[in-house]
C-alpha positions, 0 to 999 in steps of 0.5 A: 777509659772505658775499660777502667770504668767497667772494671770499677762497675764490676768490682763495685768500688766505692759502694756496698751491694745493692740489695737486688744486684745479681753478679755475672760471676755465676755465669763462669763455667766451673764456679758454684751459683751464688745464692739469691740475695733475697735467700733468708738463710744466707743472710746475716743481720747485724743490728749495731749499736750506731743505730741500725741493721746491717744486712750481709749476703753470705756466699757459701758457694766460695766459703762453705766452711765459714759461712757455716761457722758464721751461722752456727755462732750466730744461732748460739748467741756468740756475736751479741754483744761484742765490740768492733775492737780494731777499727782503721780508717780507710781500711776496715772494722774487725769484731768477733772477738769475745775477749775484745782485744783481738786475742780471742776466739770461740771455743770451736776448732779453727776454719780452714782457709778458702780464698777465692776470686772474691775481692776485698772491696768495700762492703766485703766481709772477711775472715780475720786470722793470724798473720805470718811474717814475711819469709816464714817457713811454709809450715807456719805460713799454712798454720797462720792461713787455716787460723780463721775462727770467729772474728771477721772484718768488713771493709770501708775501702777497696783493699785488694792486696788482701786478695786470696790471702783471707777468706771473703765470705760475704758482702754488705748489702745494706746498711753500710752507713752504720758500718762507717759510723763505727768509732775508729781506734786500736782499740777505739776509746768508745767502741761500737758493738753488735747488739744482736746478731741473726740469720734472716731465716730465724724470723728475727724481731725488727730493729729497735733502737737501743735507749739512751743510757741515763747520765752518770752521776757525778762522784760521790752522789746517789740517786734520790728516789722520792716516796711513792715513786719506783727506782729507775731501771 
């Protein structure tokens, strides 16, 4: 039992990573040292329509190509406004598709797979890619493995069967409650979105909650503007 509890503690099952945590994995010979969890250049900030900011610790020590892609697209404002188009309860929330249906990506080339020892535990952030059918020829499988581009998913609950099959490039440090609040569905009826995405080193503004949208007028009715007043914007 002690061994099981110790393993659960190491893997962080059931919780996102505390902001002040440092992993013992950096002590393993031959492994690159992870950036500090306070390294602003490796903190991705997602302001979500569910009401708050999510802070993600990026891991260039294990997935340098995917981390660089995420930073590039974030700084290009690519992720601003994109939907969480595929959200499966008890599994994950996926975003990063400008088409909003799971078939799109950025104009940049696909990124090669960077499978590593990082597990798909709660709060893990992993690159989405094309799937390959069981028994597919090696060239088909390899092409699918190297098809990550802009889409990624955040894990709700551990899914260790995905380990070393998808590129884990980050972990939620804070704000997991806003990820938990993302509406479910494939696609959701009322999808959440990334309002803004930032790299912390770029001095982003504080999170500002979105103003509630004005209720829609009944069909056939028009807004009335009283004399001397400006129309609502």
